[in-house]
N, C-alpha and C positions, 0 to 999 in steps of 0.2 A: 335841358337838352344836352348840354355839354357834360353834366354830371353823369348822365346815362352812358355817353361815349367813353368817359374816363373809366367807368366801372367795367364796361365791356372790354376795353383795351387792357386794362389791368388784369382782368380774369384771363385773357388770351396770353399775356405776357407771363403770368403766373403759371399757366399751363406749360408754356415752353420752358420756363425756368425749372419746373419740376422735372421735366424730361431731361434737362441738362444736368441737374444735380444727381439724379438717379444714374445717369450714364457715368458721371465722374466718380460716384461712389463705387460702382462696379469696377471702373478702371483702377481705382486706388485700392480696392480690396484685392483685385487680381494682381496687381503689381507687388502688394505686400506679400501675397502667397508666393509669387515668384522669387522675391528676395529671400524669404524663408527657405524655399527649396534650394536655391543657389548656395546660400550659406551652410544649410544642413548637408547638402551633397558634399560641400568641401570639408565639413567636419567629420561626416560619417562614411563617405564613399570618395575619398580623394582620387582613387584610380579612375572611376567613371568620369569625374569632372576633367581629369587630365586627358582622357581619351576623347572627350567631346571638344576640349580646348586646343588639342594638338594640331588639327588641320589648319586652324586659323593661325597658329603660331608658325607653322611651316610656310604658310602663304605670306607671312609678314604682316598680318592684319590683326594683331592682337594688342590688347591692352592689359595691364596687370589686373589680377583678381580684385584687389582693393580699389582700383579705379572703377571697375565695372560695378562693384557693389555701392560705392559712393554715388556713381551716376544714377543708379536705380533708386537709391534713397532720395536724391535730389528730385527725380522724377515723381516719386511718391509724394514728397512734400509739395511739389507744384500741383499735382492732381488733387491732393487734399485741400490746399488753398483755394483752388477753383471751385471745388465742391462746396467748401464753406461760403465762399462768396456768393455763389449761385443760390445756396440755401437761404442766406440772409436777404438777398434780393427777392427771392420767392416769397418770403414772409412779409416783406414791405408791400409788394404788389398784391399779395393775397389779402392783406388788410384793406388796401385801397379797393379791391374788387368787391369787398363785402359792404362797401359804402361808408367805411370809417374815415375819418379825417386823417390824412398823412402826417399832420402836424402833432406828432406825439413824441415824448421822450425817447420812446423805444426806436422810432424811426431814425432819429439822429445817431443813436448808438449803433444800430445796424449799419448805417451808412458808413460810420467810422470803422467798423469791423470790416466791411467790404474793402475800404481803402488800405487798411492794414494787411488783409490777405492778398491784395494785388501787389503791394510793396513787397511782401514777404516771398510771394512766388517769383518776382523779378530778381530778388536776391539769390533764391535757390537756383534759378536758371543761370545766373552768372557764376555761381560757384560750381556748377557741374563740370565734369572733365572735358565735355565737348563744347563748352561755352555756347549753350543754346541761345543765348541772347547777347547781342553786342551792346556796346556802350550807349549808342543812340536809342536802342529800344529800351534799355534800362532807364535811361533819362525820360523817356516818354511814359513808361509805367510809373515812375516816381511822380512825374507832373500830373498824371491822371489821378493817382492816389492823393496828391495834394489838392487837386480840384474836388474830389469826392469829400475830403476832409472839410473843405470850405463849404460845400453844399450842406454837410451835416451841421455846421454851425448856423447856416441859414435856416434849416429845419429847426434847430433848437430855438432860434429867434422867433420863427413862425409859431412854434408851440407856446412860447411865452406870451405872444400876441393873442393866440387862440384862447388861452386861460384868462387873459384880461378881458377878452370880449364875453367869454362864458360868465365870468364874475359880475360884469356890469349888466347883464340881462337878467 
């Protein structure tokens, strides 16, 4: 009974994660295209960029071009990390939804990757020009990544126990 509920729940979560990682893939590609357009405009049509930038400069609401590009690159990195974390989480839940045991070597590796991407996205947020994340949020992301890393170790241990049980049968 509970195994059926687990499979159904895992399939549903896998579907939600699929939607999420596709959304963040689209956002990442769009942001990368925007970065290329902004940098290309600066290189090949600086007058057009200056005309677009001038109203903000007059209003006193402008940042430097390099700060703007660095911010967009940090956002691209964050979106890419979120995409990768969701993708690996989808793989885990997809495997569980098919009825396979979650206690595999791959599951532990994927959970460690998710932890790494969460930590990396927090670092990128803290580096951005506008400081999208404050110190407390960074610490919470780091703590969450550490918890995920510990969970991956638990899954590694569960995988080892699963192998021992399979060998004794």
